[in-house]
SEKOL-401357 format. One line per 2 residues: number of its first residue (from 0); for each residue x, z, y of N, C-alpha, C. Coordinates in nm, 2 decimals. Layout:
! SEKOL-401357
NUM) X Z Y X Z Y X Z Y | ...
***
This chain:
! SEKOL-401357
0) 1.13 7.01 -2.11 1.00 6.99 -2.05 1.01 6.95 -1.90 | 1.11 7.00 -1.82 1.12 6.97 -1.68 1.14 6.82 -1.66
2) 1.21 6.75 -1.76 1.24 6.61 -1.74 1.11 6.53 -1.75 | 1.02 6.57 -1.84 0.89 6.50 -1.86 0.80 6.53 -1.73
4) 0.81 6.65 -1.68 0.73 6.68 -1.56 0.78 6.59 -1.44 | 0.91 6.58 -1.42 0.96 6.50 -1.32 0.93 6.35 -1.33
6) 0.93 6.31 -1.46 0.90 6.17 -1.48 0.75 6.14 -1.46 | 0.67 6.24 -1.50 0.52 6.23 -1.47 0.49 6.23 -1.32
8) 0.56 6.31 -1.25 0.54 6.32 -1.10 0.58 6.19 -1.04 | 0.70 6.14 -1.08 0.74 6.01 -1.02 0.65 5.90 -1.05
10) 0.60 5.89 -1.17 0.51 5.79 -1.21 0.38 5.80 -1.14 | 0.32 5.92 -1.12 0.20 5.93 -1.04 0.22 5.90 -0.90
12) 0.34 5.94 -0.84 0.37 5.90 -0.70 0.38 5.75 -0.68 | 0.44 5.68 -0.78 0.45 5.54 -0.77 0.32 5.47 -0.78
14) 0.23 5.52 -0.87 0.10 5.46 -0.88 0.02 5.48 -0.75 | 0.03 5.60 -0.69 -0.04 5.63 -0.57 0.01 5.54 -0.46
16) 0.14 5.51 -0.45 0.19 5.42 -0.34 0.14 5.28 -0.36 | 0.14 5.23 -0.48 0.09 5.10 -0.51 -0.06 5.09 -0.48
18) -0.14 5.19 -0.52 -0.28 5.18 -0.49 -0.31 5.20 -0.35 | -0.22 5.26 -0.27 -0.25 5.28 -0.13 -0.23 5.15 -0.05
20) -0.15 5.06 -0.10 -0.13 4.93 -0.03 -0.26 4.86 -0.02 | -0.28 4.80 0.10 -0.40 4.73 0.13 -0.38 4.58 0.09
22) -0.49 4.52 0.05 -0.49 4.38 0.02 -0.47 4.31 0.15 | -0.39 4.20 0.15 -0.38 4.12 0.28 -0.52 4.07 0.32
24) -0.54 4.07 0.45 -0.66 4.03 0.50 -0.67 3.87 0.49 | -0.78 3.83 0.44 -0.80 3.68 0.42 -0.85 3.62 0.56
26) -0.76 3.55 0.62 -0.79 3.49 0.75 -0.81 3.34 0.74 | -0.84 3.29 0.62 -0.85 3.14 0.60 -0.97 3.08 0.68
28) -1.08 3.15 0.69 -1.19 3.10 0.77 -1.15 3.09 0.92 | -1.08 3.19 0.97 -1.03 3.19 1.11 -0.93 3.08 1.13
30) -0.84 3.07 1.03 -0.74 2.97 1.04 -0.79 2.82 1.04 | -0.90 2.80 0.95 -0.96 2.67 0.94 -1.02 2.64 1.08
32) -1.09 2.73 1.14 -1.15 2.71 1.28 -1.04 2.67 1.38 | -0.92 2.74 1.37 -0.81 2.72 1.46 -0.76 2.57 1.44
34) -0.75 2.53 1.32 -0.70 2.40 1.29 -0.80 2.29 1.33 | -0.92 2.32 1.31 -1.03 2.22 1.35 -1.03 2.21 1.50
36) -1.02 2.32 1.57 -1.02 2.32 1.72 -0.89 2.24 1.77 | -0.78 2.27 1.71 -0.66 2.20 1.75 -0.67 2.05 1.73
38) -0.72 2.02 1.61 -0.74 1.88 1.58 -0.84 1.81 1.68 | -0.95 1.88 1.71 -1.05 1.82 1.81 -0.98 1.79 1.94
40) -0.89 1.88 1.99 -0.82 1.87 2.11 -0.73 1.74 2.10 | -0.66 1.73 1.99 -0.58 1.61 1.97 -0.66 1.48 1.97
42) -0.77 1.48 1.91 -0.86 1.36 1.91 -0.90 1.33 2.05 | -0.95 1.43 2.12 -1.00 1.41 2.26 -0.88 1.35 2.35
44) -0.76 1.40 2.33 -0.65 1.35 2.41 -0.61 1.21 2.37 | -0.62 1.18 2.24 -0.59 1.04 2.20 -0.69 0.94 2.26
46) -0.82 0.98 2.25 -0.92 0.90 2.31 -0.91 0.88 2.46 | -0.85 0.98 2.53 -0.83 0.97 2.67 -0.69 0.91 2.71
48) -0.62 0.86 2.60 -0.49 0.80 2.62 -0.39 0.90 2.69 | -0.40 1.03 2.66 -0.32 1.13 2.71 -0.21 1.17 2.60
50) -0.10 1.10 2.61 0.01 1.11 2.51 0.06 1.26 2.49 | 0.08 1.33 2.60 0.14 1.46 2.60 0.04 1.56 2.52
52) -0.09 1.55 2.55 -0.18 1.64 2.48 -0.20 1.59 2.34 | -0.19 1.46 2.31 -0.21 1.41 2.18 -0.10 1.46 2.08
54) 0.02 1.49 2.13 0.13 1.53 2.05 0.15 1.68 2.06 | 0.07 1.75 2.14 0.09 1.89 2.16 0.08 1.98 2.03
56) 0.01 1.93 1.93 -0.01 2.01 1.81 0.10 1.97 1.70 | 0.20 1.90 1.73 0.31 1.87 1.64 0.41 1.97 1.66
58) 0.47 2.02 1.55 0.59 2.11 1.56 0.71 2.04 1.62 | 0.80 2.11 1.68 0.91 2.05 1.74 1.00 1.97 1.64
60) 1.00 2.02 1.51 1.07 1.95 1.41 0.98 1.87 1.31 | 0.86 1.84 1.36 0.76 1.77 1.27 0.81 1.62 1.24
62) 0.73 1.57 1.14 0.76 1.43 1.10 0.63 1.35 1.11 | 0.64 1.23 1.15 0.52 1.14 1.16 0.56 1.02 1.07
64) 0.47 0.99 0.98 0.49 0.88 0.89 0.39 0.77 0.91 | 0.41 0.68 1.01 0.32 0.57 1.03 0.34 0.46 0.92
66) 0.23 0.38 0.90 0.24 0.28 0.80 0.34 0.17 0.84 | 0.41 0.11 0.74 0.50 0.00 0.76 0.61 0.03 0.86
68) 0.65 0.15 0.86 0.76 0.19 0.96 0.84 0.30 0.90 | 0.96 0.33 0.96 1.04 0.44 0.91 0.98 0.57 0.95
70) 1.02 0.68 0.90 0.98 0.82 0.93 1.02 0.84 1.08 | 0.94 0.90 1.15 0.97 0.94 1.29 0.98 1.09 1.29
72) 1.10 1.14 1.33 1.13 1.29 1.32 1.15 1.35 1.45 | 1.09 1.46 1.47 1.10 1.54 1.60 0.99 1.50 1.70
74) 0.95 1.60 1.77 0.84 1.58 1.87 0.87 1.47 1.97 | 0.99 1.46 2.02 1.02 1.36 2.12 1.00 1.22 2.06
76) 1.05 1.20 1.94 1.03 1.07 1.88 0.88 1.04 1.85 | 0.81 1.15 1.80 0.67 1.13 1.77 0.60 1.10 1.90
78) 0.63 1.16 2.01 0.57 1.12 2.14 0.59 0.98 2.17 | 0.71 0.93 2.15 0.74 0.79 2.18 0.65 0.69 2.09
80) 0.64 0.73 1.96 0.55 0.65 1.87 0.41 0.65 1.91 | 0.36 0.77 1.95 0.22 0.78 2.00 0.20 0.70 2.13
82) 0.30 0.71 2.22 0.29 0.63 2.35 0.28 0.48 2.32 | 0.35 0.44 2.22 0.35 0.29 2.19 0.21 0.26 2.13
84) 0.16 0.34 2.04 0.03 0.32 1.98 -0.08 0.32 2.08 | -0.09 0.43 2.16 -0.19 0.45 2.26 -0.18 0.34 2.37
86) -0.06 0.30 2.40 -0.04 0.20 2.51 -0.08 0.06 2.47 | -0.12 0.03 2.35 -0.17 -0.10 2.31 -0.30 -0.13 2.39
88) -0.32 -0.25 2.45 -0.44 -0.29 2.51 -0.56 -0.28 2.41 | -0.67 -0.23 2.46 -0.79 -0.23 2.38 -0.79 -0.11 2.28
90) -0.69 -0.02 2.29 -0.68 0.09 2.19 -0.80 0.18 2.20 | -0.86 0.21 2.08 -0.97 0.31 2.06 -0.94 0.37 1.93
92) -0.98 0.50 1.91 -0.96 0.57 1.79 -1.06 0.68 1.77 | -1.10 0.70 1.65 -1.19 0.81 1.61 -1.14 0.85 1.47
94) -1.15 0.98 1.44 -1.13 1.03 1.31 -1.21 1.15 1.28 | -1.23 1.18 1.15 -1.31 1.29 1.11 -1.23 1.37 1.00
96) -1.23 1.50 1.01 -1.17 1.58 0.90 -1.27 1.58 0.79 | -1.22 1.55 0.67 -1.30 1.55 0.55 -1.27 1.68 0.47
98) -1.15 1.73 0.49 -1.12 1.85 0.41 -1.01 1.93 0.48 | -1.02 2.06 0.48 -0.92 2.15 0.52 -0.89 2.25 0.41
100) -0.77 2.26 0.37 -0.73 2.35 0.26 -0.62 2.44 0.31 | -0.64 2.57 0.31 -0.54 2.66 0.36 -0.49 2.74 0.24
102) -0.36 2.75 0.23 -0.29 2.83 0.12 -0.33 2.98 0.13 | -0.33 3.04 0.01 -0.36 3.18 0.00 -0.28 3.27 0.09
104) -0.15 3.23 0.11 -0.06 3.31 0.19 -0.10 3.30 0.34 | -0.17 3.20 0.38 -0.22 3.18 0.51 -0.12 3.12 0.61
106) -0.01 3.06 0.56 0.09 3.00 0.65 0.10 2.85 0.64 | 0.04 2.79 0.54 0.04 2.64 0.52 -0.10 2.59 0.50
108) -0.12 2.47 0.55 -0.25 2.41 0.52 -0.24 2.26 0.52 | -0.34 2.19 0.47 -0.34 2.05 0.48 -0.48 2.00 0.52
110) -0.48 1.89 0.58 -0.61 1.83 0.62 -0.61 1.68 0.57 | -0.73 1.64 0.53 -0.75 1.50 0.49 -0.86 1.44 0.58
112) -0.83 1.33 0.63 -0.91 1.26 0.73 -0.95 1.12 0.69 | -1.05 1.07 0.76 -1.07 0.92 0.76 -1.07 0.88 0.91
114) -1.02 0.76 0.94 -1.01 0.72 1.08 -1.06 0.57 1.09 | -1.09 0.54 1.22 -1.13 0.41 1.26 -1.05 0.38 1.39
116) -0.99 0.26 1.40 -0.90 0.23 1.51 -0.92 0.09 1.55 | -0.91 0.06 1.68 -0.91 -0.08 1.72 -0.80 -0.10 1.83
118) -0.75 -0.22 1.84 -0.66 -0.25 1.95 -0.66 -0.41 1.96 | -0.61 -0.46 2.07 -0.61 -0.60 2.09 -0.48 -0.65 2.02
120) -0.50 -0.76 1.94 -0.39 -0.83 1.87 -0.31 -0.91 1.97 | -0.20 -0.98 1.92 -0.12 -1.06 2.00 -0.20 -1.18 2.07
122) -0.30 -1.22 2.01 -0.38 -1.33 2.06 -0.49 -1.28 2.15 | -0.50 -1.15 2.17 -0.61 -1.09 2.26 -0.73 -1.06 2.18
124) -0.74 -1.10 2.06 -0.86 -1.07 1.98 -0.85 -0.93 1.92 | -0.96 -0.85 1.92 -0.95 -0.72 1.87 -0.91 -0.71 1.72
126) -0.83 -0.62 1.69 -0.80 -0.59 1.55 -0.86 -0.45 1.52 | -0.94 -0.44 1.41 -1.00 -0.32 1.37 -0.94 -0.27 1.24
128) -0.92 -0.14 1.23 -0.87 -0.08 1.11 -0.94 0.04 1.07 | -0.95 0.07 0.95 -1.00 0.20 0.90 -0.91 0.25 0.79
130) -0.90 0.38 0.77 -0.81 0.43 0.67 -0.82 0.58 0.65 | -0.71 0.63 0.60 -0.71 0.78 0.58 -0.58 0.83 0.63
132) -0.58 0.97 0.65 -0.47 1.04 0.70 -0.46 1.17 0.63 | -0.34 1.22 0.62 -0.32 1.36 0.57 -0.21 1.42 0.66
134) -0.25 1.54 0.70 -0.15 1.62 0.78 -0.13 1.75 0.72 | 0.00 1.80 0.73 0.04 1.93 0.68 0.06 2.02 0.80
136) -0.01 2.13 0.80 0.00 2.23 0.91 0.08 2.35 0.87 | 0.15 2.41 0.96 0.22 2.53 0.94 0.20 2.63 1.05
138) 0.16 2.75 1.01 0.14 2.86 1.11 0.28 2.90 1.17 | 0.29 2.89 1.30 0.42 2.93 1.36 0.43 3.08 1.38
140) 0.55 3.12 1.42 0.57 3.27 1.43 0.48 3.33 1.54 | 0.43 3.25 1.63 0.33 3.31 1.73 0.19 3.30 1.69
142) 0.17 3.25 1.56 0.03 3.24 1.51 -0.04 3.11 1.53 | 0.02 3.02 1.61 -0.04 2.89 1.64 -0.01 2.80 1.53
144) -0.11 2.72 1.49 -0.09 2.61 1.38 -0.04 2.49 1.45 | 0.07 2.43 1.38 0.13 2.30 1.43 0.14 2.21 1.31
146) 0.13 2.08 1.33 0.15 1.98 1.23 0.30 1.96 1.20 | 0.34 1.97 1.08 0.48 1.95 1.04 0.50 1.82 0.97
148) 0.39 1.76 0.93 0.40 1.62 0.87 0.26 1.56 0.89 | 0.26 1.43 0.92 0.14 1.36 0.94 0.16 1.21 0.90
150) 0.07 1.17 0.81 0.09 1.03 0.76 -0.05 0.96 0.76 | -0.05 0.83 0.78 -0.18 0.76 0.77 -0.16 0.62 0.72
152) -0.26 0.56 0.65 -0.25 0.43 0.61 -0.39 0.36 0.60 | -0.39 0.23 0.60 -0.52 0.16 0.61 -0.58 0.15 0.47
154) -0.72 0.14 0.48 -0.79 0.11 0.36 -0.81 -0.05 0.34 | -0.77 -0.12 0.44 -0.79 -0.27 0.44 -0.68 -0.33 0.36
156) -0.71 -0.44 0.29 -0.61 -0.51 0.21 -0.51 -0.58 0.30 | -0.39 -0.58 0.26 -0.29 -0.65 0.33 -0.29 -0.80 0.30
158) -0.29 -0.88 0.41 -0.29 -1.02 0.39 -0.15 -1.06 0.37 | -0.13 -1.14 0.26 0.00 -1.18 0.22 0.06 -1.28 0.32
160) 0.18 -1.25 0.37 0.25 -1.34 0.46 0.34 -1.44 0.39 | 0.36 -1.41 0.26 0.46 -1.48 0.18 0.38 -1.59 0.10
162) 0.42 -1.72 0.12 0.36 -1.83 0.05 0.45 -1.86 -0.08 | 0.38 -1.90 -0.18 0.46 -1.93 -0.30 0.54 -2.06 -0.27
164) 0.66 -2.07 -0.32 0.74 -2.19 -0.29 0.69 -2.31 -0.35 | 0.69 -2.42 -0.28 0.64 -2.54 -0.34 0.75 -2.60 -0.43
166) 0.71 -2.66 -0.54 0.80 -2.71 -0.64 0.84 -2.85 -0.59 | 0.97 -2.88 -0.61 1.03 -3.01 -0.57 1.01 -3.11 -0.68
168) 0.97 -3.06 -0.80 0.95 -3.15 -0.91 0.81 -3.20 -0.92 | 0.80 -3.32 -0.95 0.66 -3.37 -0.98 0.62 -3.34 -1.12
170) 0.50 -3.32 -1.13 0.45 -3.29 -1.27 0.43 -3.42 -1.34 | 0.49 -3.44 -1.45 0.48 -3.56 -1.53 0.43 -3.52 -1.67
172) 0.35 -3.61 -1.72 0.31 -3.59 -1.86 0.41 -3.65 -1.95 | 0.44 -3.57 -2.05 0.53 -3.62 -2.16 0.45 -3.68 -2.27
174) 0.50 -3.79 -2.32 0.44 -3.85 -2.44 0.48 -3.77 -2.56 | 0.39 -3.75 -2.65 0.43 -3.69 -2.78 0.53 -3.78 -2.85
176) 0.62 -3.72 -2.92 0.72 -3.80 -2.99 0.66 -3.86 -3.12 | 0.70 -3.97 -3.15 0.65 -4.04 -3.27 0.72 -3.98 -3.39
178) 0.65 -3.96 -3.49 0.71 -3.91 -3.61 0.78 -4.03 -3.69 | 0.89 -4.00 -3.73 0.96 -4.10 -3.81 0.92 -4.08 -3.96
180) 0.90 -4.19 -4.02 0.88 -4.18 -4.16 1.00 -4.16 -4.24 | 1.00 -4.07 -4.32 1.12 -4.04 -4.41 1.09 -4.10 -4.54
182) 1.19 -4.16 -4.60 1.18 -4.22 -4.73 1.22 -4.14 -4.84
***
């Protein structure tokens, strides 16, 4: 009987310990607000052509995936890419967050955006673009959210720069063969 009593006491103690554990606090609403605020600061900085503040919300080991270009890795390289983009004459940008999704664990999130951008082309005429963006955010050890990946691309159709090769052969009509009579 003592073995059953010990087993029963251990089982009850284990159940009590499990039931005493608190559910993790759901901070997703607070986290969403923090991400939206950080994003608003990034937009304001980009609109003011302030490169340092525009890249302040990227993690030191973050990745930036601009269209038609290789991956840009690390905050220093991301800063150089943003400096080149913002440095274009006639540069203007605006974006809107359409969706913020925060993981249940509260340490990863992603945002979906739409954007509108303009800058002066090589001939001085304005080039306008609109498209979408997706950023992955990670909560850092200090509780601050930083972008670890950011990619964007245009909604506009790409104009083909490649022309079909011209044929060197002239098109000629062939006469149908005459049928030979067989005897």
